[in-house]
N, C-alpha and C positions, 0 to 999 in steps of 0.2 A: 503494499499499499504506500510506504514511504517513497520507494522508488518510482512507482507510477505517478505519484503526485509530482515528483520532481521533473520527470519527463514532460508532464503536461505544463508545468511551469516554464520550462524551457522551450515549449512549443515545438519539441522535436528537433530543434536546430541546434546539433552539436555534433562535433566530428567523432569518429568512431572509437578513437583511442581514448579521447578524454570521456567519452560515454562509457568505457569499459572501466576506466579508474574510478569514475564516480559511482559505477554500479558497486564496485569491490568496497569502496569506502562506505556506502550505504549499508550493504550487507554486514560489515564488521560492526559499525555503530549500532545497527538493528540487533546483532547478537549480544552486544554489551547492555543494550537497553533491555533484552528479554532476560538475560542473566541477573541484571540488577532487580527486574520485576519479579523473578523467580525467588530471589533471595528474600525480597520484601514481602513475598506471599507466605513464607514460613512463619509459623507463629513463634512469638517469644514463650518461653516455658519458665514459669516462676513457681518455686516450692517455698511456702512459708512454713518452716518447721520449728514448732514449740517444744519446750521441754517439760518433763514431769507432769503432764497434764491429761486427765481424763476427759471424758465427754461431758464436762460440766459447763455447758453453755446454754443459754436461754432457748436456743433454736433446738436443743436436744431435750428440753423438758426441765432444766434447771430453773427453780422458782425463786431463789434467794437473790440472784443477780440478774442483770440485763447486759447483753454483750451485742449491741446494735450493729456493729460493723460486720461481725461474723454473721449474724442473723440476716443482714442485708446480703451478704455474699452466698448465703445458703438460699435465700428467696430468689436470687439471680442465677443460681447454679443447681448442683446435685448434692444433697447431704446423703451421707452413707451412715446408716444406722449399725451396721455390723462389720466396722473396720478394725482390724487388729494388726499388732506388730508381731515379728516372728520371735521377739525376744525382748522381754520387759527390763532390759538393762542398756544402758546408752551406746557404749562402743560397740558391742555386737549388733545392736540394732541398726546403727549408722553404717556399719560395715556392709549389713545385708542390703541397705536402701542405696548404697553406693554402687552395687554390682547387680542387684536383681537376683542374687544367689542368697539362700539360707546361710547364716553365719556358721551352723553347724557343718555345713558341705564344704564352705570356704575354708574353714580351719580357724576362724576368728570368734569362736564361740565363747571362750573364756575371757572375761572382762579385763581389758588392757593387759593381755599376755604377751602382745607383740607390738612393743614401742622401742623407740630409739634407745641404744645403749646410753646409759646416764640419767635417762628419766626417771628411773626408779621401778618401773614395771617391766622393763625389758631384760632378756637374758643376757649372757656374755656374748661377745661378738661372733664367737663361732656359731652360735644359734641364730643371732639376730639378722645374719646375712640371709636368712630364709625368710624374713618377715614381709617382703615386698608382696604387693597384691598380684595374684597369679593370673588375672584375666583383666580385661579393659575395664577400666572404671566408667560409669555414665558420663562423666566430664570429658573423658578421652574420646568417647564415641561421639558425643556432640561436637566437640571441637574438630574432629575429623571431617565433619559435615559443614564446617563454616561457622559454627555457632561461637559466640563469644560466651565464655563461661566465667562464672563469678560466685563468690561465697561471701556474704556480708551479714550486717544487722540492720536494724531499723534505722540506724544512724549512718547517713551516707558516707561511702569511704572506709568504714570501719570493718575490719577483717571479722568474718563469722568463726564460730565454733567449729572444730573439726572433730577430734576424740574418736578417730576411727581405729579400730584394732588391727591396724597395718601399718607399716612405715610407708610414707609416700612424701613426694616433693611438692609442696603447695604450689611452688612456682610453675610446676609442670602440669597441675590440674586445672589452675585457675589463671585467667587472664587479669583479673582483677577483684576487688572487693565489692564492686557494683558495676553496672551496665554503662556508665557514664563513659568509659573510655574506649567503647567500641566504634568501629567505622560506621560511617553513615549507611544507613539501610541493613546493617549487619544484624541478624537475629540473635537474641542472648538466650542461655540457659542459667539461671541464677537461682540461689538458694538464699533465703533470708532466715538467720538463726534467731529465735527468740528465747528468752530465760524462762517464760512460763512459770510453772510452779517452783521453779528454783529462786525465784524472786524473793520468796518468803524466808529462805533459809540463810540469806546474808543481810546482816543490819543495814548496811549502807544501800543495798539494793532496794530493801523493803521501805526504807525512808523515801526513796525514789517513787515508790508505789503510792504511799500515803500522801506524798506532796502532788502527785500528777492525778488524783481521783478527786471528783467533786465531793467534799465531806458528806454530802447528803446521799451519796451513793455507796459509802463505806458499810461493809456488813457488820452487823451487831452479833454478839455472841448467842443473843437470845433467839436469833433468827435461824441459827443453822441447825441442820439435822444431819446425821451421818450413819453409816450401817451398824446394824445391831451387834456386829462382832467387835466393835469399840465401845469402851464404858464412856458414859456420859460424865466426864471429868474436865475440869479447866484446861489441862494441858492440851487435850484434844479438841474442845471447842476453840481455843485461842489458835492452835495450828490450822484448823479448818477455816476460821475467819481469814487468817493471813492467806492462806491457799485461794480463796475465793476472791479476796481482793487483788491478788496476782493475776486471777484470770480476767478481772475487769481491765486491770492496767495492759495485759496483753492484748485485750480487744482494741484498746486505744492505739497500741502500736501497730496493730494490723491495718486500722484506719489510716495512720500516717503512710504506711507503705502504699495503700490503695490511693491515697491522694497524691502521692508522687507520681504514681502511674497515670493517674488522671490528667495532672498538670503537664505532663510530658507527653501527652496524646498517645499514649501506649495501652490504654485499656481495650482499645478496638482491635489489638492484635497480640494480646497476651493471655495464655490459659493460666489461671491461678490455681494452685493447689494449697490447701491448708491441711496440716497433719502434725500429730505430736509424735516424738521419738519412743514414748511409752506412757503408762499411766502414771497417777500421782504417787509421789514418793511417801506413802505412808505404810503402816506395818505389813498389810496384806496386799498393797499394791505393787509398786515397783519391786522387781527381783522375783515376784511370783506369778503364777499362772492363773490366778482368779481373774475374772474380767476387770477388776479394779486395776490390775496391773497392765493387761494385754489390750483392752479395748480402748481406742482412741477416736478423736473426732477426725474426720476427713470429709472436707468440702472441696469441690472443683466448680469453678466458674469459667465457662467460655466466652470468648469476646462477643459473640453474637447473642449470648444468653440462652442459647439453645438448652432445652430440657429445664428450663428455669422452674424452680420450685419442686423439682423432683425429689422424691425420698427413695432411695434404694434399700432393700433389706437382705441383699445377697451377701455371702461371706467374702470380703476382700482382705488384702494384705497390704501393708505399707510399701513392701517391694513392688507392688503392682504399679506404682508410680512410675518405674523405670520403664517398664514394657509400654504402658499408656502414653508417656511422654515422648518416647522415641517414635512411636507409631503416629502421633499427632503431627510430628515434625517430619513426618515421611522417610524415617530412617528404620531399616531393617533391624530386627532384633537378632542378637547374637543367639546360636542355639544353645549355649550352656545357661542362658537366663532361664530361672524358674518361675519368674513372675509372669502375670498375665495382662493383657490389653483388656481393660474391663469396659471398652466401649466397641470392641470389634464386632463385625457383623454375626459372626458364628460363635459368638461368646456363650460360654455355658457355665452356669453356676457351680460353684464347688459344693460337693456333698459336705465337706468337712475341712478344717484348716488345722495346721499342726503348730505349735508354739514350743519353744525351748528356753530352759534357763540352766546355765552351766555355772562355773565358778564366778561369783560376782565380787572381785575384791579378794579378801582373805577368805570367806567361807566356801569350802569345797562343797559343791551340790550338784546334782544331776536330776532335773525334773522335765518331763515331757507332757504335752496335754494334746488331746483331739477335741475339737470343739465343733459341734454341729449347731443348727440353729435350736435344738431342743436341749441337747445334753452337753455336759461337759465332762471328759474323762482325764484324770491327772494320773500320771505314773511317777511314783517317787522311787527312783533306783537306790537311793540312800535312805531307806525307811528306819534303819537303825539309829539315825540322827534326828534332832528336833528341827521342826521348821525353822524356829528362830535361834540359829546359831549366833555366837558372839560375832560381831561385825564391826570393825573400826569405823566403817563409814555410817552405817544405821544407827550404831549405839550412841552417836553424839546428839541424835534428835531428841528433844525434849518428851515426845510422845512415847519413844521407845524406853527412855528412862523411867516416865511415869508408869508404863505397862509392866515393866520388869519389878518395880517397886510394889505395884498393886498385887501382882501375882505372888511375890514372895510373902505378901501380908494375907493372902487368901481372900482379897476382895474382888476377884473377877468370877464371873460365872463360868460355866462348862465351855460355852462357846468361845468366850473372850480369852481363857486361859489356855485353849487348844494349842495354841503357837508354841507354848513352852513346855508342853509334854515331851519326856526325854525321847520318845519315839514317835513315828507317825504311820498312818497306813500306808501300805505299798501301792495300793489304788484308791482313788477317791472317784466318785460318780455323782454328778448333779444333774437334777431336772431343772434346767434354767427358766422354764415357763413358769413352774410353780414354785421355784426356790431361786429367785434371781440372785440372791446374796451369797448362794453356794454354801449353805450351812448344814444341809441334811446329807450325809454321804449315804448313797444307796448301793454301794459297791458289795456289800455283803447280804442284800436282799434278795431272796430266791427269785422273786418275779423280775427282777432286773439282770438276771444271768446272760440272757441272750444279748441285751444292750452293752453289757459289760464285755462280753466275749468279742462282739462285733468291733467295738472300739479299740480293744486291745490289739486285735489283730490289724486293725487299720494302722495303728501306731507302729507295731513291729514291722510290717511291710513297708511303710513309709520310710522308717529308719535304714533298713536293708537296701531298698531300691534306690534310695537317695544318698546313701554313703554318709549318714550321720556319725561323725566321729566322737560325739560326747562320752561314750562309755570307755573309751580309751584312756587310762590314767594319764594326767597332763605330762608329768616328767617323761613317760614312755612316748607320747605323741611328739613331744619335743625332739626325741633322738630321731624318730621316724621322719619328722620333718626335715631334719638336718640330712638324713640319708637320701631322701628322695627329692630334695631341693625346695620342697615347700609342703607344708601340711595338706593342701588340697589335693596332692597326688598320692597320699598314703593309701586310700582305699582303692584307688584305681590300678593298683598293682595286683597281679594274679595271686600272689602268695597270701594277700590280705583280703581276698574276695569274700571270704566266710567269716571274717573276724567279728563283725557286729552280731551275727547270728550266735556265733559262740559266745560272746559276752552275755547277751540276753539269756542263753541257756545256764550260764554258770550263776548269774544273778538269781535266777528263778529257783536253781537248786539251793542257793542259800536261804532263800526266803521259806521254801518247802523244809527246810533243815534235812536235806538229804546229804548227810555226812559222808557217806561212802562215795557218793558222786564228787563232792567236794575234795574228798583226799585224792581221788584218782586224778582229777584235773590239776590238783596242786603237784602231782608227780609227772604228768605227761604234757601239760598244756603250754602254750606260749607265755612270755612275760606278763601279758595283759590278763590272760585267763587266770594265771597263778595268782597275780594280785587280788583278784575278785575272790577267788576260791579261799585263799588265806584270810582275807579280810572277814569273810562270812564264818569261817571256823572260829575266828577270833570273837566275833558277835555271839556265837552259841557258846563259847567257853568250852569248846569240846577237849576236855582233858586227854583223851585217847590220841589226840592228834599231836600232842606236845612233841614226840620225838621227831615227827616229820617237819613241824614248823621250825624246830631248833636248826635242822639242815638247812632250811631255806634263808635263815639268818645269814648264810655264806654265799647266797646266790648273787651271780654276777649284775643282776639288775637292781639298783637302788631302790625302786619302788617296791619290789618284792621284799627286799630286807626290811624296808619300813612297815610294810604290812605284817611281816613275821614278827618282828620285835613289838609291834603294838599288840598284836594277838597274845604274844607271851605275857605281856604286861597286864593284859586283862585277867590273864590265868594266874596271876599272883606272882610272877617271876620278874618284877620290875626291877628288884636290885640289880639283876645282871643286865637286863635289856633295855632299861631306860637310858643308861649311859650310851649304849650303842646307837639309840636314836639320836642322841646329842651329836655323835661323831657324823652324822649325815648333814647336819646344817650347813656345813661350810662346803658342801659338795659344788664342783665347778659348774654343774647344771644347776642354776639357781632354783629352779622349780622343785627339785629334790629337796632342797633346805626348807622350802615353804611347807611341803608335804611332811617333813620330819617334825617341824614345830607345831603342825596341826595335830599330828599323832599325838605329841607329848600332851597337848591340851586335852584330847580325848581320854587320856589316862585318868585324868582328874586328880592327879597327884600334885601335892605342893611340898617340896623338900628342897635340900641343897642341890640335888641334881636338877631339878627343874628350874631353879634360881639360875644355876650356871647356864643352863640352855637357854633360858630367856636373855642372859647377858650376852651369849654368843649370837643369838638371832637379832639383837637390837643393833649390832654391827654389820648385818648382812647388806650387800648391794640391792637387794630385792625388797621392794616396798612392803609386799604382801607377807614377808618373813619377819619384818623388823617390828611389828606391833606387838 
């Protein structure tokens, strides 16, 4: 059309050479114009990620507060009522959303286990060399397709939180803290990181909240209600008030981001996602697989406001933002991505979702859950330990201190004190329709056997098929990661293809107190199997196994040695084997030292040997050993 108009303007009076040159020039300019137009047609993608925040928004039914900006975003977009995270702990959750892969598959499931040397959470250099991200991150994929990538906060130009569980070079991932540095017409993929529920935990930050909210909107203690598994005491009321005020403030921060987009005329070409990294950091929330910890708000607004006011009930995951965002940008999704495009034409609802919790700081734990719309199945693979282990992160909260004190004084009812029981059920099953607070465990009810069996099988099959690494003792996994170059490749090896099934089998033998089976595995199994077999022999304090376990104190794998020493300490032989646990604290694999000090704590012994162990641990280079 451009060429035709030019010929008509010249009236056809032009020599052939000049005409040829002119045609070539027009074609080139036309191609440049088409490329620029195509680039401009790509939507900007914006993820607003808030921290430690459950779906306590007025558009989700919260009555105590109003959240006008997010309510408006929901009215102009799609609100997801059943959105969940793959892990209710920040670094594993953020690692998953960075790749579209479950953290348990990626090898980033143990909180802050893969950090730079010297940070306090990373192992020695010989292990840390394997901590790089083994697949392309979502930022790299967007950048390859011409997108400007950025990670910032509500304050323009301020770098945003990272806290991934892998070592990465920020300069290689992001072009800037916000989109202001992009070329004219260049689309952007941006993340805005908000502090959310964390605002209440830092005095200076909470002062900012109180100063930034209309006094008329501040929540009063008498107005709050919270779940029945928490006692109605001042510590909880005050914390819940501060949390809800933080949500109000977060809503105002979202408003500022939306105002900026509007002022820069970007609202008409930007798809906006609002999601949380996990639920509220209360006792049964963050770190645990009850809905308080895993269910999060998810709101998506399209530039043309399509599907405005829609409420979707299907089960979606935070990692689905990866596939959905790539598709909206016209980018093919890598085959390894486990996320789903939630707007694709052939979209099929999930029958269930799987969530996972592993070591969160210093408490070593392994929990998995299967959630359908009606039921929640929780599998506690360390049922011999309490829900509420000592935790240097969570124990500093006023509500944790209050709960521990009330429990010690016998002032909590059965439900409220359940978290402090010395052990827990191996399986939990809840009817979410009739018991939304997940308080009545149906796992042992005869009329729920079919439901229990179905969801147990779903979980086991998922773990095996998806190569979930959680059951591999962490010091052993660290060695395997070094052997194969990255933890991601461990279960892709033929020699490890049956490992997860083997570990499920030995743990079930332990729960069933099949001592003969445990002894056989302890004699013939691989290090991971032996670790679990000896652990369960110690749990059952099987005196007849003492001779076998004593031999394993000399095993070449330190994790097995630790499990054996702990088992013998539980059987009354601590005078000999407690010092041997102390010897493991300074192992060159820092995670061995962490396992050793945790084992010493589990003995419950307080004497000169444990004092010496604590002194040694306090000088460790590994943060989760020093406490």
